[in-house]
N, C-alpha and C positions, 0 to 999 in steps of 0.2 A: 505494499500499501505506500502511498506517496508520505513522503517526509517534508517537513520544512525546511526550506533553507533559510540562509540569514535575512533574506529581503521578507520571507514570509512572518517569520518570527517578528520582525521589527516592525511589520505593517499592524500586525496584531496587537502586540504590545502599545503601539503609540494608539491605538483605536482604544484600548482599555483605558489609558490616562486621561484621552480628551473626554469619553464617555462620564468619567469618574468626577470630572470637572463640571460637567454638564448636570449630572445629578446633583451634585454638592450644590449648586446655584438654586435647581429648582426645590430643594429641599429648604433653603434659606429664603425662599419667596423673590430671590432675583431674575426668575424666569416664570411666566404664567404656564400654565397647562398647555394653551394653545402654542405658545413659542416652544415648549417643551415636546411636544407630541411628535413632531417630524424628526427629532434627535434622538429620541427614545425608538420609534419605529425603525430607524435604519441600524439600531442596535439590537433589534428583536422582541423589545417590550412593548407588551400591551396592557393598556388598562381594561379589564374586563368586570365580570359584575359583582365580583367580591375582593380581588386583589388584582397586582399585577401578574400578568403571565409573561413568562421568558421564553423564547422559542430558540433553540441550539441547533445551529447548522451541522447536520452530517452530511458532507458532498459525497452523491450518488451512493449513500447510506453504508459506507464502508468505515469501519471502525477496528480497533485493536483493543486486548483485555485492559490494558491500562487506562486508555480512554474511557472503556465501559465503567471502571471502577471509580473514576472521577464524578462520571455521571451519577452514580450511585452514591457516592460522598456530597454531592451537591444537592441530591434529592432529601436526604437525612439531615444534612446541616442547614439549609436554607429552606427547606419545602415542609411538605408533610410524609415524607419517607417514599415517595414513589414519584414516577414519572410517567408520561404520555406519550407513546410513539405515533408517529403520524403518517398518512398516506404520502408526503413527500421525503418521506425517509428521516425526518428530523425528530428530535424529542422537545417536549415543551412541560414545562413546570407551572404549576396554576395557583402557588399561593406564595408568589413573592414579594416581599418588601423592597421598596425602592431602594432604600439606604443599605441594603445588601447587594444591588444588583452590579455594582462595579466589582466588587469583591468576586462575585460569582463568574465574571467576565476573566477577571485574573486568574481564578483557578481553572478555566479552561483553557486559557493560555498557555498553560504550563504543560499541557497534555495535547498542543496543536490543534484546538480547537477554537471556535466563536461562534457570535449569534448575528455577525455581520451579513447584511441585507437578507435577511429571514423575514423582514416585512417592508413596507415601504412600497412605493412606484419605482421599482428597480427589476434588475434580473435578480430572482431568486434563487435558493439551492437549485443546483444542478443536479437532477435525478437520473436514474440508469436503472436497468434490468437488475434486479437483486440476484440473480444467479449469474452475472458477470464473472467472466474468467474461470468458471466452473462448467457451465453447460456446454454438453458436446453438440448443439446444434449452432453456436455462434460462428459468426466469420473471424472476429477477432475480439478480444475484451475490449468494452466500449468505455471502460473507466478512464483510459489515458485520454480519449478525445474530451470527455465530460471534465478531467482535471484541467486540460488545457482551456476549457472555454470558463471554468470557474475562475483561473487566474486572468483570463482576458477581460471578464465580467467585473471582478471586484473593484469597486473605486473607479469604473470607468465614467471619466467626466462626462461624455456625451449622452451617457443613460442612466444616470443617477435621479434623475426627477422625469420618468417616462409618465405618458398619459395616465397610466395604470400599471399596477403589479406586471410581471412577465415571467412565465414559466417554462423551461426548456428540459427535454426528456432526449436522453440517447439511449440506444440499444444497437445490438450487433447482431440480430438472428431476424429469420423471417417471424418468429414466435413474438409477439408484443407482450411484454410482460409488465410493462410500465406506463400503459394507457398512452402510448406516444401520441396517437393523433387528437387525443384530446388536452393537448398542452398548445400554447401560442406558437413554439416552435418545437416541430419532433424531428429528430434526425435518427435516420436508420443506416450503421456503417455497412456497406454492400461491398462485393467484389465483382468487377465487370473484366474479363478478359486477362484476367490474373492481376489488375489494379484496384487496391483498395480506396474506395472513395465514400461518400455519403449521399444518400437521398435526403431531400429537405421538405419538409410538410410544415404550413405556417396558416393559422388562423383557427386554432381548434380551442376548446374550453367549455365548460361547465356552467355554473351559475343560473342567473335567469334567463339567458338565452344560450342554451347549450347548442355548440356546433362541431362537426368533425373536419378536421384540417385536410384541406386538398393538398394533393402533391403538386410543388412549385418547380421542383428541379429533380431530375432523376439519378443525376450523377455530378457530384462536386468532388474534385481531384484534392487529396489531401493536404496540398500545399496553399487551398485555395478555400479550406474549411472555414476558418475564421472570418476572411473577408466577406465570404457569403452570408455568415450569421450576421455580421456588422450591416451589411447592404439590407437584408430584412429589418432589422432594427431602426435603421437611419429612415427607411419609407415609412415605419410606424410612427417614429418619434416625429418625424415632420409632420404627417397629416393625421394622426390619433386624435380624437375628441378629447378636449380637454375642459369643454363647457358643461358636460354632463357625464359622471361617472358612471352611469350604467350602460353608456354606449362608449366607452374609452379603451375597452379591450380591443386588440388586435383583429380577434374572430370579427369584430361588427365591422372594421375596415376593410379586411379581406372580401367579406360579404357584400359591402356597399360598391366596393369598386368593382368586385369581380375578381374571381382569381387569376383570369388572364391577365387585367390589366394591373393588379397589384405584381404580377409576377415581370410584367414589361417594365415597370419602374424599378424594380428589386436589380433586375438585370442591366437596366442602364445605371445603376448606382454601383453595381458589383464592376461592372466594365472600367468606370471612372476609377474607382479605388484600384484595381490592378493595375492601372496606368501611373497610379503615383506609388504603388509597392508599399503596403501595410502588413503584409502579412507575416506572423511569427515564422522563424526558419524551421524546416521540418527536423533540425538537429533541437530545437525545445521539444517537439513531441516527442523525440527519440530518447531526450532525458528523461521526461516524464513517464515513458513507457517502460523505463528499466526498472521504476518502481513498483510494477506491476506483475514482475515475472512471477511464476508459479514456483511454490517450492519445489526443491529438485524432484522429488519422489513423484512429482505429479506432471512432469514433462515429457512422459513418454506412454500416452494413451495407446492402450491394445484394442484387439479387434472386436472386443464386446463393450467400448466405450460408448456410452450415452444409451444402455439397455437399461430398463426400469426395473425394479426389485420386483419379483414375482413371489406369491405364497411360498411355492416349492423352495425358493432360494431363502426365504426368510427363515422356514422351519431347518433349513440346515446350517443356520449359521451358528448353533451351538448357544442355545437360550436358556439360561437357568429356569428352573420350574417357577418359581416366583415371578420371574419377568412373563412368561408366558402366560401365566394365569392372570396376569394384571392387565393386560392389554397390550403388551409390547409387539405383537404381530400387526394388531389393526395400526398401531402408531408408524411401524417401519414401512408398511405397504401405503398408508395414506399420508405420511410427512416427510417423504424422502422423496428428492428428484434426481434424475438420473445425473452424473458426471461423467466429464471428457476422459476420465480414469477408469477403468472399468472395476477396481477393487475400492473404490470410493462413490460417495453419493454427498449429495448438500441434504442437510438435516433441516427441517423447519421446526421452530419453537413457537408452539402456539400461545399467544398472549390473550387467548379467548376461552377460557375455563366456563364451562355451562353457567350461566348468572354473573360471570365477571363483568368489567366494564373493557369493553374493547380497544386495546391498544396500552393498557395501564401495566405497568411493572413497578413491584417494589423495590425499595434498594436492596435487600437480601435478594431477590431475584436476579437482580442485575449483578450481583457479585457472583453468584453462581453460576451465571452465563459466561461473565468474563474467566472464570476458573476453567470451566468446561471447554471455552475456546483456547486457552493456552495448550490444554490436556489432549483437546481429540481434533482441534481445526488448524495447527499451524499458527496459532494467535491470532485468527483473525474471524470476525463476525459482521453480520450486515443486519441493517433494519431494513425489513421490507415494505414494499409498496403496499401491502396489505395489513400493515399495522401489526405485523409479527416480527420475530428476530428470526436470523438463520446463520448455522454454522456451515460454510460452504463446501470444506474438504474434509469429510469425516471418512474413515476406513469403514467399510461395511462389517469388518471383524469387532469393530468398537461399540457398534448400534447398541446392543441390549445393554452395555454399562452405561453408556450415555443415556439410554431412555429412563434407566433407575434412577439416576442423578436428577434428571429434569422431573419425573414424576413426583418423586421426594419434595420438589419443590414447588409444586403445582402447576408446571410448565409441560406437562406431558400429554395433554389433550389429543388425541388421535383425528383432527377436524379441520385439516386444511382443505379448502375450496368446498366446504358443505356450508349448510343454511346455519351453521352454529358458528362460522367463521365469519361473522358479521364486521363490514367496515361501518363505523358510526362516528362521526362529529362529536364534540363534547356538550353541544345543544345548549338549552336552556339551563342546564345545572352550573354553567360557566359563563358562556357567552352573551355578551349583551346584545347581539345582532339576532338571537334566535328566537323562534316562535313556540317551539315545542321543546320538549325534552326528548333525546334520542337515547341517553344510556340506559334509563329503565325500561324503555321499550325494546332495546337490545338485549338486555337481561332477560327480560320475560320469554322473548321468542327462543333464545337459546335454551332455557331452563325447559321449556314446553316440549321443545323437540328432543332434547335429550332424555326427558322424563318418559317421553312415549316410544323412544326405541326406534324412531322415522328417520333419524338423519342418515343413517347408513342405507336404508331404503331409498331415499330420495338421490342420494349420491351427490354429485356435482350440482350447486344452486347457490349463486352469489347473490348474498342480501346487502343492501346497504341503504344506509339511513342518514337523511340530513336534516338539522332541526331547523333550517330556513332556507330560502330560495337559492342562498349564494352556493350550495352543494358542497359543503367541504365533505361530506358523506359520502360523495360521488352518486347520488341516487340515481342520477340519471343513466348511469352505465350500469346499474345492478340487473342481474336476470331478472330479480324483485327489487324495485326502487320504492323505499318509502320516503315523503317528502313531509315536515311537521309544518302546519300553515295555523293563522290564528283565525279562528271563524267565531266571531261576536265575542271576543274575549276567552274563549276555550280553545284549548288544542285540539285541532284536528289534523287527520294524517290521510294523504293522498297516496293511493298505491298505483305502481306502475309496472309495466312487464315489458321484458325484451330487450333490454339494453347489454351493451357489451362494451368493455374496454381494450379487449384483445386485437389479435390481428382480423376479426371477424366484427370490427367496431361496428356498433349500432347505438341509437337512443331509445331509452324505454319511452312507451307511450302509456298516459294515463286511461286507467281502467274507468273510471266513472267519479261519482261523488265520494268525498272522504268518509272517514270513520273515526270515532273516538278510540283511544287506546285499548280498550278490549275488543273492539269492533275489528280493529287492522290486524290484530293477533289472529282473531277467528278467520279473518280475511285471507291471511296467510297460508293458514291451514287450508282451507276452500281450493286454493289456488295448487297446492300440491296435491291434493286429493285429485283434481281435474288431471293433472299430470301422470301421477300414477295410475289413473284409470285409461289414459288415452295414449300412454308413451309405446313406442315400437321399441324392438330390442335394440339396444345399445344407445339409444337416445338420451341424451341430457335433457334438463328441463329446456335450456333456450333452443335445442333443435325441436323437440315438441311442439313450443310456442310458434316457432317459426314455420312449421308444417300446418298447425291448426288454426292458426290465428288468434286473434283477441276475443271472439263471439264465445266461445265455448267457456272460457274463463268469466266473463261478464254474465254469463247467463247463470253461472255458479252463484254468482257474487251478489247480484242486484235480482236474478229470479225473471 
């Protein structure tokens, strides 16, 4: 993983001291809240319903054990003993005191971390495929490209005050595990005729006007990657709406100009920039890429690379009776992902126990994960786009011992990509923008399906919950999506079906009138009843929905 050089460290340390002075002046009353707000937001500090919330950047989701232990220490020392991992591969602390904020940033800087540009109208944390570097289906590890973009975008003077926040995702395979086309810019690293380059998509996003990003260029050579990204940003920065924040995202600009006209303007800007020469040299990309070399034992994939674990192979691992009886086999089957090396897998650590708060981990659980990363995964772990954690490089022979340690820490749920693996925003329990509570609803749904035993029967079904139209829970992209709205002062929940954030990207459609909390839970069960009654062999929920359409579900819901 990437290590700071002297410039990175000096930059982060200088920002800590700058913010310490800003926070001191706010506490002394020398800055008003309006004056302080843009300063704190550029350092990831929000003012929510009950306290300040600090969002810490985890670029492309990659951490080492020392950094995870530092996050655990911060949760224990400055918060209430837990942190919340997000869909942007970051971590948030919900109960921060302003007088402690600069000290937290200083503690982060000691382990090469920060909260810079995790908020504000700037380029946010660059996200990537959480299986990057381990997945057998990728062209190359996309994280060096994400790191190059992080360095380019940090403190970029031209893009510090964009019309609105800006999010970029980078992937390196045909399989999209980062919702790439639902970003402001989505980049897929590809190989054409032996040459590695990038496809660019622009104008995606969720929120009140969800849109899928169109392809604007099929191939950008590596030595022009940053230049093309900058051309995309320049056109947006020049023409994006600043008079209406609801129409300020790049998706609105691309939609109103049309993809063809937006692309024409980007190409014109791109040609101009190439003529003056602004691209970082390929030597810089090579320097960065060297930090992401796989551990030596993983560099020689064999003929069975990328093969999923089967029940037969799991039974032959040599599992102690206690682990076999306790659910190891289900976990190994559901919560592992094929690796580029045939003797390894990537192991998903669920932060979604039945009845738990999606994405939350206690300080003690973070320390357990850090210890396991050191022992079983070459000192590397990831924050997943799904609000879970991941050990990317685990020997198959180590899985039983790993699962026993996870299970003892409350982290062994075998529910990846099931209806219990719910994505949910903090909702009205924390967020001042929310209309409804997301967390209690997620807890009740996961408890209901776990108790009924239907989770395994239903299989892959991605349920996502947002507490308001800003869609931080990605409900537009859920196989089943739930949106909390205010209906005459009461919480109400709209149900949507048919969304996907993967390579078969689609936006969910609203079923009809909303429900109260009890009603929407019953509605989710009715929807799964229709699926189980009508699915063909091997069909996921999404496949069945696309085959039979909305009407059978509406009939069951509304009669």
